[in-house]
C-alpha positions as CSV (number, residue, x, y, z in Angstrom):
1,X,39.7,12.4,28.3
2,X,39.6,16.1,27.5
3,X,39.0,15.3,23.8
4,X,36.2,13.4,24.7
5,X,34.1,16.1,26.9
6,X,34.2,18.3,23.7
7,X,33.0,15.8,21.1
8,X,30.3,15.4,23.8
9,X,29.7,19.2,23.9
10,X,29.3,19.3,20.1
11,X,26.7,16.0,20.0
12,X,25.2,18.4,22.6
13,X,25.1,21.5,20.7
14,X,23.6,19.9,17.7
15,X,20.9,18.6,19.8
16,X,20.5,21.9,20.9
17,X,20.2,23.7,17.1
18,X,17.7,20.9,16.3
19,X,15.7,21.5,19.3
20,X,15.4,25.5,18.4
21,X,15.2,24.8,14.7
22,X,12.6,26.0,12.6
23,X,11.6,23.0,11.4
24,X,8.9,23.7,8.4
25,X,11.3,22.8,5.4
26,X,10.5,19.3,6.3
27,X,7.0,19.8,4.5
28,X,8.7,22.1,1.5
29,X,9.1,19.8,-1.8
30,X,12.8,20.1,-1.9
31,X,12.8,17.8,1.2
32,X,10.2,15.1,0.5
33,X,11.9,15.1,-3.4
34,X,15.4,14.2,-1.3
35,X,13.5,11.3,0.8
36,X,11.6,10.4,-2.1
37,X,15.3,9.9,-4.1
38,X,16.7,8.2,-1.5
39,X,14.2,5.9,-0.5
40,X,14.0,4.8,-5.0
41,X,18.1,4.1,-4.5
42,X,17.3,2.3,-1.5
43,X,15.2,0.2,-3.2
44,X,17.6,-0.4,-6.1
45,X,20.4,-0.9,-3.7
46,X,18.3,-3.8,-1.8
47,X,18.3,-5.8,-4.6
48,X,21.5,-5.2,-5.7
49,X,22.7,-6.3,-2.1
50,X,20.7,-9.7,-2.5
51,X,22.6,-11.0,-5.6
52,X,26.2,-9.3,-5.8
53,X,28.5,-9.6,-2.9
54,X,30.2,-6.4,-1.5
55,X,31.5,-5.2,1.6
56,X,30.6,-1.6,0.9
57,X,26.9,-2.2,1.4
58,X,26.8,-2.3,5.0
59,X,28.8,1.3,4.7
60,X,25.7,2.5,2.2
61,X,23.2,0.8,4.7
62,X,24.7,2.8,7.7
63,X,24.4,6.5,5.2
64,X,21.1,5.6,4.3
65,X,19.6,4.5,7.9
66,X,21.3,7.7,9.3
67,X,18.9,9.7,6.9
68,X,15.9,7.7,7.6
69,X,16.7,8.3,11.2
70,X,17.5,12.2,10.7
71,X,14.0,12.3,8.7
72,X,11.9,11.0,11.7
73,X,13.8,12.5,14.3
74,X,12.8,15.9,12.7
75,X,9.2,14.6,11.7
76,X,9.2,13.7,15.5
77,X,10.4,17.3,16.7
78,X,7.9,19.2,14.1
79,X,4.6,17.1,14.8
80,X,5.3,16.5,18.6
81,X,2.6,13.8,19.7
82,X,-0.1,14.8,16.9
83,X,2.8,12.6,14.7
84,X,1.2,9.4,16.8
85,X,-2.4,10.8,17.5
86,X,-5.1,9.1,16.5
87,X,-6.4,12.2,14.7
88,X,-3.3,12.3,12.0
89,X,-5.0,10.9,8.8
90,X,-1.2,9.7,8.3
91,X,-1.3,7.5,11.8
92,X,-1.1,4.5,9.5
93,X,1.9,5.6,7.8
94,X,3.6,7.2,10.4
95,X,3.6,3.8,12.8
96,X,4.7,1.7,9.9
97,X,8.0,4.4,9.2
98,X,8.5,4.4,13.0
99,X,9.0,0.8,12.6
100,X,11.2,0.8,9.9
101,X,13.6,3.0,11.3
102,X,13.2,1.1,14.5
103,X,13.6,-2.2,13.7
104,X,16.6,-1.4,11.3
105,X,18.1,1.0,14.3
106,X,18.3,-2.6,16.2
107,X,19.8,-4.6,13.6
108,X,22.2,-2.3,12.6
109,X,23.2,-0.4,15.4
110,X,22.0,-1.9,19.0
111,X,22.0,-5.4,18.2
112,X,26.0,-5.1,17.0
113,X,26.4,-2.5,20.3
114,X,25.7,-5.2,22.7
115,X,27.4,-8.1,20.7
116,X,30.7,-6.2,21.3
117,X,30.2,-5.2,25.0
118,X,29.0,-8.9,25.6
119,X,32.3,-10.2,24.3
120,X,34.5,-7.3,25.7
121,X,32.6,-8.5,29.4
122,X,33.1,-12.4,28.7
123,X,36.0,-13.5,30.2
124,X,38.7,-15.0,27.9
125,X,39.6,-17.8,30.1
126,X,36.6,-18.9,31.0
127,X,35.7,-22.0,28.7
128,X,32.5,-22.2,26.5
129,X,29.3,-23.1,27.7
130,X,28.1,-25.9,25.0
131,X,24.7,-25.4,26.5
132,X,24.5,-22.0,25.2
133,X,25.2,-23.0,21.6
134,X,21.3,-23.5,20.6
135,X,20.2,-20.8,22.2
136,X,22.7,-18.3,20.7
137,X,22.6,-20.2,17.2
138,X,18.6,-19.5,17.8
139,X,19.0,-15.9,18.5
140,X,21.2,-15.4,15.8
141,X,18.6,-16.9,13.1
142,X,15.8,-14.7,14.4
143,X,18.5,-11.5,14.2
144,X,19.1,-12.3,10.4
145,X,15.2,-12.9,10.0
146,X,14.8,-9.3,11.7
147,X,16.9,-8.4,8.7
148,X,13.8,-8.7,6.2
149,X,12.2,-5.8,8.3
150,X,14.5,-3.5,6.1
151,X,12.0,-5.2,2.7
152,X,9.4,-2.7,4.4
153,X,11.1,0.1,3.2
154,X,10.1,-0.8,0.2
155,X,6.4,0.6,1.1
156,X,7.9,4.6,2.0
157,X,8.8,4.1,-1.9
158,X,4.9,4.0,-2.2
159,X,4.4,6.8,-0.2
160,X,6.9,9.0,-1.6
161,X,5.5,8.9,-4.7
162,X,1.8,9.6,-5.5
163,X,0.5,7.9,-8.1
164,X,1.6,5.0,-6.3
165,X,0.3,5.9,-3.2
166,X,-3.1,6.7,-5.2
167,X,-2.9,2.7,-6.9
168,X,-2.6,1.5,-3.7
169,X,-5.4,3.5,-2.2
170,X,-7.6,2.3,-5.0
171,X,-6.6,-1.3,-4.2
172,X,-7.0,-1.5,-0.7
173,X,-10.3,0.4,-1.6
174,X,-11.0,-2.7,-4.5
175,X,-10.3,-5.3,-1.7
176,X,-13.7,-5.1,-0.3
177,X,-15.3,-6.5,-3.4
178,X,-13.0,-8.4,-4.3
179,X,-13.3,-10.7,-1.0
180,X,-16.9,-11.4,-1.7
181,X,-15.6,-12.3,-5.1
182,X,-13.2,-15.1,-3.5
183,X,-15.9,-16.0,-1.3
184,X,-17.8,-16.6,-4.7
185,X,-14.8,-18.4,-6.1
186,X,-14.6,-20.6,-2.9
187,X,-18.2,-22.0,-2.8
188,X,-18.1,-22.6,-6.7
189,X,-15.1,-24.9,-6.5
190,X,-16.2,-26.6,-3.3
191,X,-19.4,-27.6,-5.2
192,X,-17.6,-28.4,-8.0
193,X,-15.3,-30.3,-5.5
194,X,-18.0,-32.3,-4.1
195,X,-19.6,-33.4,-7.2
196,X,-15.6,-34.4,-8.7
197,X,-15.4,-36.6,-5.5
198,X,-18.2,-38.5,-5.8
199,X,-18.9,-39.3,-9.4
200,X,-14.4,-39.2,-10.5
201,X,-13.0,-40.3,-7.0
202,X,-15.4,-42.9,-6.1
203,X,-15.3,-44.3,-9.3
204,X,-19.8,-43.4,-10.2
205,X,-19.2,-42.5,-13.6
206,X,-16.7,-45.3,-14.8
207,X,-19.3,-48.6,-14.3
208,X,-17.5,-51.9,-14.4
209,X,-14.7,-49.9,-16.6
210,X,-10.8,-50.5,-15.0
211,X,-9.5,-46.8,-14.8
212,X,-6.2,-46.1,-14.2
213,X,-5.4,-45.0,-10.3
214,X,-3.6,-41.9,-10.7
215,X,-7.1,-40.1,-12.3
216,X,-8.7,-41.5,-8.9
217,X,-5.8,-40.3,-6.8
218,X,-6.3,-36.5,-8.2
219,X,-10.1,-36.9,-6.8
220,X,-9.9,-38.9,-4.0
221,X,-11.6,-36.5,-1.9
222,X,-13.2,-32.7,-1.5
223,X,-9.8,-30.6,-0.4
224,X,-7.9,-32.5,-3.4
225,X,-10.7,-31.7,-5.9
226,X,-11.1,-28.3,-5.3
227,X,-7.1,-27.9,-5.3
228,X,-6.7,-29.8,-8.6
229,X,-10.0,-27.9,-10.4
230,X,-8.7,-24.6,-9.0
231,X,-5.3,-25.1,-10.9
232,X,-6.8,-26.4,-13.6
233,X,-8.9,-22.9,-13.9
234,X,-6.0,-21.2,-13.3
235,X,-3.8,-23.1,-16.2
236,X,-1.6,-24.4,-14.1
237,X,-2.3,-28.1,-13.9
238,X,1.0,-30.6,-13.2
239,X,1.9,-33.4,-15.7
240,X,0.0,-36.2,-13.1
241,X,-3.5,-33.8,-13.1
242,X,-2.9,-33.0,-16.8
243,X,-2.4,-36.9,-17.6
244,X,-5.2,-37.5,-14.9
245,X,-7.9,-35.6,-16.8
246,X,-6.8,-36.5,-20.4
247,X,-7.7,-40.1,-19.5
248,X,-10.5,-39.4,-18.1
249,X,-11.7,-38.0,-20.9
250,X,-10.5,-40.7,-23.2
251,X,-12.5,-42.8,-20.8
252,X,-15.5,-40.8,-20.5
253,X,-16.3,-38.8,-23.7
254,X,-19.0,-36.8,-22.0
255,X,-17.0,-35.3,-19.3
256,X,-15.3,-32.8,-21.5
257,X,-19.0,-31.0,-21.5
258,X,-18.7,-30.9,-17.9
259,X,-15.2,-29.4,-17.9
260,X,-16.1,-26.6,-20.5
261,X,-19.3,-25.4,-18.5
262,X,-16.4,-25.8,-15.0
263,X,-14.2,-23.7,-17.1
264,X,-16.8,-20.9,-18.7
265,X,-18.7,-20.2,-15.4
266,X,-15.3,-20.4,-12.9
267,X,-12.5,-19.1,-15.0
268,X,-14.2,-16.9,-17.4
269,X,-17.1,-15.5,-15.3
270,X,-15.5,-15.0,-12.2
271,X,-12.5,-13.6,-13.9
272,X,-14.5,-11.0,-15.5
273,X,-16.3,-10.4,-12.4
274,X,-13.1,-10.0,-10.5
275,X,-11.8,-7.2,-12.9
276,X,-14.9,-5.2,-13.2
277,X,-15.4,-5.0,-9.3
278,X,-11.7,-4.2,-8.9
279,X,-11.9,-1.5,-12.2
280,X,-15.0,0.2,-10.9
281,X,-13.5,0.6,-7.1
282,X,-10.4,2.2,-8.7
283,X,-12.1,4.4,-11.0
284,X,-14.4,5.6,-7.8
285,X,-11.6,5.9,-5.7
286,X,-8.9,7.9,-7.8
């Protein structure tokens, strides 16, 4: 018991030193570079952990989580309530950092601790309640899904590397213009989908010709026609769609001109507009 009390006093002493220390070094380039290296190493580690099974990943994860927790604690001590203040220009990044660290602590430390406590308090002689099986399984599934929150640590890499941060800021600024380009794309596909459904899906251009049902099914309704035209526009048409279009062009050769016009106006023109909008916003932002 005396040894345990001494350990508690040591922890309290460390906390006291942390509260009284001058934490201005948290804004120095050396500390920021160290955190950036840790984030980069963690990014590489997540990919290796996904593909390679090794028991050592768990211990490396605990070390990294300790570093992230220490970073968050010293920053909270350094800036106080201003860290989460609306007047802080980095409030978005700060909230995201706190969310990443808290979710990792919950997954790696709190949940296993509660599991051990629950197991220790459970009566070994009592029979297992089968009705709790589905609920326990759902809880385990939610905890596994919560582990995917660690992927958000890649966002910390963006924050740590300034060129990446400027690039992301430019992309976010360009999204306003990109939204209107997407709206124009949807409107164009909607108009072309209506025309394709009425002419091809309803068989108006075939007159008395016998046409394969695969052609009609590809343009059977407006949503299906829009999706088919979108895949054609992006060059990702399936074998069924390619066969339907080839059959259509053999049956009605004049449709070729309509598809050429669609590709020029939708794919080439809209892609050029999208590239111009993104480039202009990126240049003006960065």
